[in-house]
C-alpha positions in Angstrom: 107.2 54.1 105.1 105.5 55.6 108.1 104.6 59.3 107.9 105.7 61.3 110.9 103.7 64.6 111.3 105.5 67.9 111.6 104.3 68.5 115.2 105.2 64.9 116.2 105.0 63.9 119.9 107.7 61.5 121.3 105.1 58.7 121.5 104.1 59.2 117.9 107.8 59.1 116.9 108.3 55.9 118.9 105.3 54.2 117.2 106.6 55.2 113.7 110.0 53.9 114.7 108.6 50.6 115.8 106.7 50.2 112.6 109.8 50.8 110.6 111.8 48.3 112.6 109.1 45.7 112.2 108.9 46.4 108.4 112.5 45.3 108.2 111.7 42.2 110.3 114.1 43.2 113.0 113.6 42.4 116.7 114.6 45.0 119.2 117.6 42.9 120.1 118.7 42.5 116.5 118.5 46.3 115.9 120.3 47.0 119.2 123.2 44.7 118.3 123.4 46.1 114.8 123.9 49.7 116.1 125.7 49.0 119.4 122.8 49.9 121.8 121.1 48.0 124.5 117.7 46.4 123.7 116.2 48.4 126.5 117.3 51.6 124.7 115.4 50.5 121.6 112.4 49.9 123.8 112.7 53.3 125.4 112.7 54.9 121.9 109.6 53.0 120.9 107.9 54.2 124.1 108.7 57.8 123.4 111.1 58.1 126.3 113.9 60.6 126.4 117.1 58.9 125.2 119.0 61.8 123.5 119.5 62.8 120.0 122.8 60.9 119.4 121.0 57.7 120.5 118.1 58.3 118.2 120.4 59.0 115.3 122.3 55.8 115.9 119.1 53.7 116.1 117.7 55.3 112.9 120.9 54.4 111.1 120.1 50.7 111.8 116.8 51.2 110.0 118.6 53.0 107.1 116.7 56.2 108.1 117.7 59.6 109.2 116.3 63.0 110.3 115.6 66.0 108.2 114.8 69.5 109.2 111.9 70.8 107.1 109.6 73.8 107.0 106.6 73.3 109.2 103.4 72.9 107.3 100.0 74.0 108.6 97.8 71.0 109.5 94.3 72.3 108.9 92.7 69.4 110.7 94.5 70.4 113.9 93.6 74.0 113.5 89.9 73.0 113.2 90.2 71.0 116.4 91.5 74.1 118.2 88.5 76.2 117.0 86.2 73.5 118.4 87.8 73.7 121.9 
């Protein structure tokens, strides 16, 4: 399972989404048909484009995944990078 950091960027989410889809050996077309979306929409998600929350939730359901709201955790590596800037 791919780890999605707390301060995830859309492109990072898209990459994790793609890895999860490929781990299930699904093509974009197969996943799209499974959840009633267009293949282009799956491609947009994987590119980190804005498709809307309902669309993301539908696509995640096809991967047997969901979203969870969690307490943000401090990423000490990112804080160190800010100090170096």
